[in-house]
C-alpha positions as CSV (number, residue, x, y, z in Angstrom):
1,M,110.2,-3.8,237.1
2,V,109.3,-4.7,233.6
3,D,109.2,-2.5,230.5
4,A,106.9,-4.3,228.0
5,V,106.7,-2.9,224.5
6,C,103.7,-4.9,223.3
7,D,101.0,-7.4,224.5
8,D,103.2,-10.3,223.5
9,D,105.8,-9.1,226.0
10,L,103.2,-9.2,228.7
11,R,102.1,-12.7,227.8
12,V,105.6,-13.9,228.0
13,L,106.0,-12.2,231.4
14,A,102.6,-13.6,232.6
15,L,103.7,-17.2,231.7
16,A,107.1,-16.8,233.5
17,L,105.4,-15.4,236.6
18,A,102.8,-18.2,236.6
19,E,105.6,-20.7,236.5
20,A,107.4,-19.0,239.3
21,E,104.3,-19.0,241.4
22,E,103.7,-22.7,240.7
23,N,107.3,-23.3,242.0
24,G,106.4,-21.5,245.3
25,T,107.6,-17.9,244.6
26,R,105.3,-15.4,246.3
27,L,104.8,-12.2,244.2
28,L,103.2,-8.9,244.7
29,Y,101.7,-7.2,241.6
30,R,101.1,-3.5,240.9
31,V,99.9,-3.6,237.3
32,G,97.6,-2.1,234.7
33,P,94.7,-3.6,232.7
34,S,96.9,-4.9,229.9
35,F,98.8,-7.2,232.3
36,V,95.6,-8.4,233.9
37,R,94.3,-9.3,230.4
38,A,97.6,-11.1,229.6
39,R,97.6,-13.0,232.9
40,A,94.1,-14.1,232.4
41,G,94.8,-15.3,228.9
42,Q,92.4,-12.9,227.3
43,G,92.9,-11.1,224.0
44,A,92.2,-7.5,223.4
45,R,88.8,-6.5,222.2
46,A,87.1,-3.3,221.0
47,P,85.2,-1.2,223.5
48,L,81.6,-2.0,224.1
49,T,79.0,-0.3,222.0
50,P,76.1,1.6,223.5
51,A,73.8,-1.2,222.5
52,E,76.0,-3.7,224.4
53,L,75.8,-1.5,227.5
54,R,72.0,-1.1,227.5
55,P,70.4,-2.5,230.7
56,L,68.8,-5.9,230.7
57,R,65.0,-5.7,230.8
58,G,63.6,-6.2,234.3
59,G,66.9,-6.0,236.0
60,V,68.7,-3.4,238.0
61,T,72.1,-2.2,236.7
62,D,74.2,-0.3,239.3
63,L,77.7,-1.5,238.5
64,V,80.0,0.6,236.3
65,V,83.6,-0.5,235.7
66,A,86.0,1.8,233.9
67,V,89.4,0.7,232.7
68,H,91.9,3.0,231.1
69,D,94.7,1.3,229.1
């Protein structure tokens, strides 16, 4: 169990876990969105605006993803 104070803590953890996995350690994760972002190497960004969420012309949009951090 890890108690991370900030995103930098999660990035350090993600690097250590990636190294452990490369060395053959099998891990099971139960994490929140902040860890997934750190593990993927993504930075935080502002929520999408209504204009960014508007559907594409001519396409069907049926997928909605909600992440609470």
